[in-house]
C-alpha positions as CSV (number, residue, x, y, z in Angstrom):
1,M,2.3,-2.7,-18.3
2,S,-0.5,-0.3,-18.0
3,H,-3.8,-0.7,-15.7
4,S,-5.7,-1.3,-19.2
5,S,-3.7,-4.2,-20.4
6,D,-5.2,-7.4,-21.5
7,P,-5.6,-10.4,-18.9
8,R,-2.5,-12.4,-18.4
9,P,-3.1,-16.0,-17.1
10,M,-0.2,-17.1,-15.0
11,T,0.7,-20.4,-13.4
12,A,3.1,-21.3,-10.5
13,R,4.4,-25.0,-9.9
14,R,6.3,-26.6,-7.1
15,S,9.9,-25.3,-7.0
16,G,13.2,-26.3,-5.7
17,A,15.0,-24.4,-2.8
18,L,14.9,-20.7,-3.5
19,R,18.4,-19.0,-3.1
20,G,19.8,-15.4,-3.7
21,V,19.1,-12.0,-2.9
22,A,15.8,-10.4,-3.6
23,T,15.9,-6.7,-4.2
24,V,12.5,-5.4,-4.0
25,P,11.1,-2.3,-5.3
26,G,10.8,1.1,-3.2
27,D,7.9,1.5,-1.0
28,K,4.8,2.4,-2.7
29,S,3.1,4.5,0.1
30,I,6.3,6.6,0.4
31,S,6.6,6.9,-3.4
32,H,3.2,8.5,-3.7
33,R,3.8,10.9,-0.9
34,A,7.3,12.0,-2.2
35,L,5.8,12.9,-5.5
36,I,2.9,15.0,-3.8
37,L,4.8,16.6,-1.3
38,G,7.5,17.6,-3.8
39,A,5.0,19.1,-6.0
40,L,3.7,21.1,-2.9
41,S,7.1,22.5,-2.0
42,V,9.3,25.1,-3.2
43,G,12.3,24.0,-5.1
44,E,13.5,20.9,-6.6
45,T,12.9,17.5,-4.7
46,R,15.2,14.8,-5.9
47,I,13.7,11.4,-5.2
48,T,15.8,8.1,-5.3
49,G,14.6,4.6,-5.1
50,L,10.9,5.6,-6.4
51,L,8.7,2.6,-7.1
52,E,8.1,2.8,-11.0
53,G,5.0,0.8,-10.8
54,Q,1.8,2.0,-12.6
55,D,0.0,3.2,-9.4
56,V,3.0,5.7,-8.8
57,L,3.6,6.5,-12.3
58,D,-0.1,7.7,-12.3
59,T,0.6,9.9,-9.5
60,A,3.5,11.4,-11.2
61,K,1.4,12.3,-14.1
62,A,-1.1,13.7,-12.0
63,M,1.5,16.1,-10.4
64,A,2.4,17.4,-13.6
65,A,-1.2,17.9,-14.6
66,F,-1.5,20.1,-11.6
67,G,1.5,22.1,-12.7
68,A,4.5,20.6,-11.1
69,Q,7.6,19.9,-13.4
70,V,8.0,16.0,-12.9
71,E,11.1,14.4,-14.6
72,R,12.5,10.9,-14.5
73,L,16.4,11.2,-14.4
74,G,17.2,7.6,-14.2
75,Q,16.0,4.2,-12.9
76,G,14.2,5.3,-9.7
77,E,15.6,8.7,-9.9
78,W,13.0,11.5,-10.4
79,S,13.0,15.3,-10.0
80,V,10.1,17.3,-9.0
81,H,10.1,21.0,-9.2
82,G,7.1,21.9,-6.9
83,V,4.6,24.7,-7.0
84,G,4.2,25.4,-3.3
85,V,1.3,24.9,-1.0
86,G,-1.8,26.4,-2.7
87,G,-0.2,26.6,-6.1
88,F,-1.8,23.8,-7.9
89,S,-3.2,25.0,-11.2
90,E,-6.3,23.4,-12.9
91,P,-5.6,20.3,-14.8
92,E,-6.8,20.5,-18.5
93,G,-7.9,16.9,-18.3
94,V,-9.4,14.2,-16.3
95,I,-7.0,12.7,-13.5
96,D,-6.8,9.3,-14.2
97,C,-5.5,7.2,-11.1
98,G,-5.7,3.7,-12.6
99,N,-5.9,1.1,-9.9
100,S,-4.4,3.3,-7.1
101,G,-6.7,4.1,-4.0
102,T,-3.7,5.6,-2.2
103,G,-2.9,7.9,-5.3
104,V,-6.7,9.0,-5.7
105,R,-7.3,9.7,-2.1
106,L,-4.3,11.6,-1.4
107,I,-4.5,13.7,-4.5
108,M,-8.0,14.6,-3.8
109,G,-6.7,15.8,-0.4
110,A,-4.0,17.8,-1.8
111,M,-6.2,19.8,-4.0
112,A,-9.4,20.0,-2.1
113,T,-8.5,23.4,-0.4
114,T,-7.2,25.1,-3.7
115,P,-9.9,27.1,-5.8
116,I,-9.6,24.9,-8.8
117,T,-11.9,21.9,-10.1
118,A,-10.5,18.6,-11.0
119,T,-12.2,15.4,-12.0
120,F,-10.8,12.1,-11.0
121,T,-11.4,8.7,-12.5
122,G,-9.7,5.1,-12.4
123,D,-10.0,1.5,-13.8
124,A,-12.7,-0.9,-13.1
125,S,-11.6,-2.0,-9.8
126,L,-10.8,1.4,-8.5
127,S,-14.3,2.7,-9.5
128,R,-16.0,0.2,-7.2
129,R,-14.0,1.4,-4.2
130,P,-15.7,3.7,-1.5
131,M,-14.4,7.3,-1.8
132,A,-17.0,8.9,0.7
133,R,-14.8,8.0,3.6
134,V,-12.3,10.7,2.1
135,T,-14.7,12.9,0.2
136,D,-16.9,13.6,3.3
137,P,-14.2,15.2,5.6
138,L,-13.0,17.1,2.3
139,A,-16.3,18.5,2.1
140,L,-16.0,19.7,5.7
141,F,-13.1,22.0,4.5
142,G,-15.6,23.5,2.0
143,A,-14.9,21.4,-1.1
144,Q,-17.8,20.9,-3.4
145,I,-17.8,17.2,-4.4
146,T,-20.0,15.5,-7.1
147,A,-19.8,11.7,-7.2
148,R,-21.3,8.6,-8.5
149,E,-23.9,6.9,-6.6
150,G,-22.5,5.4,-3.7
151,G,-19.7,8.1,-3.3
152,R,-17.7,6.2,-6.3
153,L,-15.5,7.5,-9.1
154,P,-15.5,9.5,-11.3
155,I,-15.7,12.3,-8.9
156,T,-15.5,15.9,-9.7
157,I,-14.0,18.2,-6.8
158,E,-14.5,22.0,-6.8
159,G,-11.7,23.1,-4.4
160,A,-12.7,25.4,-1.3
161,A,-11.9,29.1,-2.1
162,D,-12.0,30.1,1.8
163,P,-11.3,26.7,3.5
164,L,-11.9,26.3,7.0
165,P,-9.9,24.3,9.6
166,V,-11.2,20.9,10.5
167,C,-11.1,18.5,13.6
168,Y,-11.9,15.0,12.2
169,R,-12.1,11.7,14.2
170,T,-11.6,8.9,11.6
171,P,-14.3,6.1,11.6
172,V,-12.1,3.5,10.6
173,A,-8.3,3.0,10.9
174,S,-7.0,4.2,7.6
175,A,-3.9,6.1,6.8
176,Q,-5.4,7.2,3.5
177,I,-8.1,9.1,5.3
178,K,-5.7,10.6,7.6
179,S,-3.3,11.4,4.8
180,A,-5.8,13.2,2.6
181,I,-7.1,15.4,5.6
182,L,-3.6,16.5,6.5
183,L,-2.7,17.3,2.8
184,A,-5.9,19.2,2.6
185,G,-5.0,21.0,5.9
186,L,-1.7,22.2,4.4
187,N,-3.6,25.0,2.8
188,V,-5.9,26.1,5.3
189,P,-5.4,28.7,7.9
190,G,-5.1,27.6,11.6
191,E,-4.9,23.9,12.9
192,T,-6.1,20.8,11.2
193,V,-6.4,18.0,13.8
194,V,-7.1,14.3,12.9
195,I,-8.0,11.8,15.7
196,E,-7.6,8.2,15.3
197,S,-8.6,5.4,17.8
198,E,-5.3,3.6,16.8
199,P,-2.4,4.6,15.0
200,T,-2.0,3.9,11.2
201,R,1.0,4.2,9.1
202,D,2.8,7.4,9.7
203,H,4.7,8.0,6.5
204,S,2.7,11.3,5.9
205,E,3.4,12.7,9.5
206,R,7.2,11.8,9.0
207,M,7.4,13.4,5.5
208,L,5.5,16.3,6.2
209,A,7.9,17.2,9.3
210,G,10.7,16.5,6.9
211,F,9.4,19.0,4.5
212,G,9.2,21.7,7.1
213,A,5.4,21.4,8.0
214,D,4.6,22.1,11.8
215,I,3.0,18.8,12.8
216,R,2.8,17.2,16.2
217,T,1.4,13.8,17.4
218,E,0.3,12.8,20.8
219,T,-1.6,10.0,22.6
220,T,-4.5,11.3,24.5
221,D,-7.6,10.0,26.3
222,E,-9.3,10.7,23.1
223,G,-6.9,8.5,20.8
224,H,-3.9,9.2,18.6
225,V,-4.2,13.0,17.6
226,I,-2.2,14.6,14.8
227,T,-2.3,18.4,14.7
228,L,-1.0,20.3,11.7
229,Q,-0.5,24.0,11.5
230,G,-1.7,25.3,8.1
231,R,0.0,27.5,5.4
232,P,3.6,26.3,5.8
233,E,6.3,26.9,3.3
234,L,7.4,23.3,2.5
235,R,11.1,23.0,1.7
236,A,12.0,20.7,-1.0
237,Q,14.0,17.7,0.2
238,P,15.9,14.7,-1.0
239,V,13.9,11.7,-0.5
240,A,15.6,8.2,-0.4
241,V,12.7,5.8,-0.6
242,P,13.3,2.6,1.3
243,R,12.3,-0.9,-0.1
244,D,8.8,-1.8,0.5
245,P,7.8,-4.2,3.4
246,S,4.5,-5.3,1.5
247,S,6.5,-6.2,-1.8
248,A,9.2,-7.7,0.5
249,A,6.4,-10.0,2.1
250,F,6.1,-12.1,-1.2
251,P,9.7,-13.3,-1.7
252,V,9.9,-13.7,2.2
253,A,6.7,-15.8,2.2
254,A,8.1,-18.1,-0.5
255,A,11.1,-18.6,1.2
256,L,9.3,-19.5,4.4
257,I,7.1,-22.2,2.5
258,V,9.5,-23.7,0.1
259,P,11.6,-26.4,1.7
260,G,15.5,-25.7,1.7
261,S,15.2,-22.0,0.9
262,E,17.3,-19.2,2.2
263,I,17.0,-15.8,0.8
264,R,18.4,-12.3,1.6
265,V,16.0,-9.0,1.3
266,P,18.1,-6.0,1.6
267,G,16.9,-2.5,2.7
268,V,13.4,-3.4,4.0
269,S,11.4,-0.7,6.0
270,R,10.9,-1.8,9.6
271,N,8.5,1.1,10.2
272,P,6.6,0.0,13.5
273,T,3.3,1.1,11.9
274,R,4.0,-1.2,8.9
275,D,5.7,-4.1,10.7
276,G,2.8,-6.1,11.8
277,L,3.5,-8.9,9.3
278,Y,7.0,-9.6,10.5
279,V,6.0,-9.6,14.2
280,T,3.2,-12.2,13.3
281,L,5.7,-14.3,11.4
282,L,8.1,-14.4,14.5
283,D,5.0,-15.5,16.5
284,M,4.7,-18.4,13.9
285,G,8.1,-19.5,14.6
286,A,9.4,-18.2,11.3
287,D,13.3,-18.1,10.7
288,I,13.8,-14.5,9.9
289,A,17.0,-12.6,11.1
290,F,16.9,-8.7,10.9
291,E,20.5,-7.6,10.0
292,N,22.3,-4.2,9.7
293,P,19.4,-1.9,11.2
294,R,19.9,1.6,10.0
295,E,17.9,4.6,8.8
296,E,17.3,5.6,5.2
297,G,15.1,8.5,4.3
298,G,13.7,9.1,7.7
299,E,12.7,5.5,8.0
300,P,14.2,2.5,9.9
301,V,15.4,-0.4,7.6
302,A,17.1,-3.5,7.9
303,D,18.3,-6.5,5.9
304,L,16.3,-9.6,6.0
305,L,17.6,-13.1,6.2
306,V,14.8,-15.7,5.5
307,R,15.2,-19.5,5.9
308,H,12.6,-22.1,5.6
309,G,11.4,-24.0,8.7
310,P,8.4,-25.3,10.8
311,L,5.5,-22.9,11.2
312,K,2.6,-22.8,13.8
313,G,-0.7,-21.2,13.6
314,V,-1.5,-18.3,15.7
315,T,-4.1,-15.6,16.6
316,V,-3.7,-12.2,15.3
317,P,-5.2,-9.7,17.5
318,A,-7.4,-7.0,15.9
319,E,-5.2,-4.2,17.0
320,R,-2.4,-5.4,14.8
321,A,-4.4,-5.2,11.8
322,A,-3.6,-1.6,10.8
323,S,0.1,-2.4,10.8
324,M,-0.4,-5.2,8.2
325,I,-3.6,-4.4,6.4
326,D,-2.0,-5.2,3.0
327,E,-0.1,-8.3,4.1
328,F,-3.2,-10.4,5.2
329,P,-3.6,-12.1,1.7
330,I,-0.1,-13.4,1.8
331,L,-0.2,-14.3,5.5
332,S,-3.2,-16.5,4.6
333,V,-0.9,-18.4,2.0
334,I,1.8,-18.8,4.7
335,A,-0.8,-19.9,7.2
336,A,-1.9,-22.8,4.7
337,F,1.5,-24.5,5.2
338,A,1.5,-23.9,9.1
339,E,0.4,-26.4,11.7
340,G,-3.0,-25.5,13.1
341,A,-5.3,-22.8,12.6
342,T,-4.2,-19.0,12.1
343,V,-7.1,-16.6,12.9
344,M,-6.9,-13.1,11.5
345,N,-8.9,-10.5,13.4
346,G,-9.9,-7.1,12.6
347,V,-9.9,-7.4,8.8
348,A,-13.1,-5.9,7.7
349,E,-11.1,-3.0,5.7
350,L,-9.9,-5.8,3.4
351,R,-13.3,-6.0,1.9
352,V,-13.1,-2.6,0.4
353,K,-9.5,-2.9,-1.0
354,E,-8.9,-3.4,-4.8
355,S,-11.1,-6.3,-4.2
356,D,-12.9,-8.1,-1.3
357,R,-9.5,-9.5,-0.3
358,I,-11.1,-11.8,2.3
359,D,-13.4,-13.4,-0.3
360,A,-10.8,-13.7,-2.9
361,M,-8.5,-15.5,-0.6
362,A,-11.1,-17.7,0.9
363,R,-12.3,-18.8,-2.4
364,G,-8.8,-19.3,-4.1
365,L,-7.5,-21.2,-1.1
366,E,-10.6,-23.3,-1.1
367,A,-10.0,-23.9,-4.6
368,N,-6.6,-25.4,-3.7
369,G,-7.7,-27.8,-1.0
370,V,-7.5,-25.4,2.0
371,T,-10.2,-25.3,4.7
372,V,-11.1,-21.7,5.6
373,E,-13.7,-19.8,7.6
374,E,-14.5,-16.3,7.3
375,T,-16.9,-13.6,9.0
376,R,-17.3,-9.9,8.3
377,D,-14.3,-9.1,10.2
378,S,-12.2,-12.3,10.5
379,L,-10.5,-15.0,8.5
380,T,-9.4,-18.2,9.8
381,V,-7.0,-20.6,7.8
382,H,-6.6,-24.1,8.6
383,G,-3.0,-25.1,8.1
384,M,-2.2,-28.4,6.9
385,G,1.5,-28.6,6.4
386,R,1.1,-29.9,2.7
387,V,-1.1,-28.2,0.4
388,P,-3.0,-30.0,-2.6
389,G,-3.3,-27.2,-4.9
390,G,-4.3,-27.7,-8.7
391,G,-7.0,-24.9,-8.5
392,M,-7.5,-21.7,-10.3
393,A,-7.7,-18.3,-8.3
394,V,-9.6,-15.3,-9.4
395,T,-7.8,-12.1,-9.0
396,H,-10.4,-9.6,-9.3
397,L,-7.8,-7.0,-10.8
398,D,-6.2,-7.3,-7.6
399,H,-2.2,-7.2,-7.8
400,R,-1.9,-8.8,-4.2
401,I,-4.3,-11.6,-4.8
402,A,-2.4,-12.4,-8.2
403,M,1.0,-12.3,-6.2
404,S,-0.2,-14.3,-3.1
405,F,-1.6,-17.2,-5.2
406,L,1.3,-17.4,-7.4
407,V,3.5,-17.8,-4.2
408,L,1.3,-20.4,-2.9
409,G,1.9,-22.4,-6.0
410,L,5.5,-22.8,-5.5
411,A,4.9,-25.3,-2.6
412,T,1.8,-26.9,-3.5
413,E,1.6,-30.5,-4.8
414,A,0.0,-29.4,-8.0
415,P,0.3,-26.3,-9.9
416,V,-1.6,-23.2,-9.0
417,S,-3.1,-21.0,-11.7
418,I,-4.3,-17.3,-11.7
419,D,-6.7,-15.8,-14.2
420,D,-4.9,-12.5,-14.6
421,G,-1.3,-11.4,-13.6
422,A,-1.3,-8.1,-15.5
423,P,-2.3,-5.9,-12.4
424,I,0.8,-7.1,-10.7
425,A,2.7,-4.2,-12.5
426,T,0.9,-1.6,-10.4
427,S,3.0,-2.3,-7.6
428,F,5.7,-4.9,-8.4
429,P,6.7,-4.7,-12.2
430,D,9.8,-6.9,-11.6
431,F,8.0,-9.7,-9.5
432,L,8.4,-12.3,-12.1
433,P,12.0,-12.1,-12.9
434,L,12.9,-11.4,-9.4
435,M,11.2,-14.5,-8.3
436,Q,12.5,-16.5,-11.3
437,G,15.9,-15.4,-10.4
438,L,15.5,-16.9,-6.9
439,G,14.6,-20.1,-8.6
440,A,10.6,-19.9,-8.7
441,D,9.0,-21.9,-11.3
442,L,6.3,-19.5,-12.3
443,G,5.0,-17.4,-15.3
């Protein structure tokens, strides 16, 4: 389903115990990066387990538009013949990144230090999202950028012909900003340095090192410092994409709140920069076992065994937010079934995601009988054990809002409806059959 699909209203109803194996798709963050680094490498990169959601497919199309040979070989298996660092050719048409903030920001970084021009656009949701947080540092390299008012899409970038190395302190905790700068730094002589006040997800650093880049990280008095030596020859690598912890969060949440449930979720990434939700769930008393820990594609993974049980409200510290920023919507659903208040701090970044996720979750939870409180940078959900439901949630073209409220409806007294489930295809195209296969009553 494409990002231009017609709205698809959906409803979730109280379900019996969920059982079975939930095989979730490949990690979206790693899938984007595998395609981009494959395109910037010399030789053929074989990718297995690639997420074939619309967001990632749009990135694959973009890499082909910049001159890489991109081919789908089978389910989740792709081949990318790269053009090397600095080898991008000018695309003939506009680069449409659909709904993907990760895709558009990383691709802009990857081309901003090559002397070509490209115009980027996206759907209505993406076109509302702030891009200056990425285009401002890209301009420091020497790129010329023309954007709509407010630094929003569509954006045209004229890549720097003689790019300059940059040392940049990120103003907010964002792996997208960091990654865009590092990708731009690949085609720059000398060292590109990114300083973060707190570490964000480190997939870019891990994968850049795997492809042969000279990159190092250290913690100093200034913060978390990443240094990249420019102009490497990246070597094509096989990439095995681990399963997405953000996608796994939805069947995990459903099992935790639907009485009698027990499910297994194999091969989920346990990257410590992405593990905040699972740390929080354990704090809440969730019955989750992490079995068969191992490494796949340079990432730690484990099989999750999840059982329903009592949960208690907790306070999530602000410093944990970066490691679970995409999981706060589904955490707020779980929190509604816990005993006591769950306070989520440091979440202002949620207001500039695919939607204002704090507002969307607060309004949707209220419509289903849950008491919430919000500030600019926090969301408090007052857990009540049993949730009335019966409301309609507006998804604002946001896949995570849509899936979160469908999970909510599996354990509420009355059904929960959403106005549009079509955006789910951007990240989790098999969400509906997977959940139905566990016994969920939704559709």
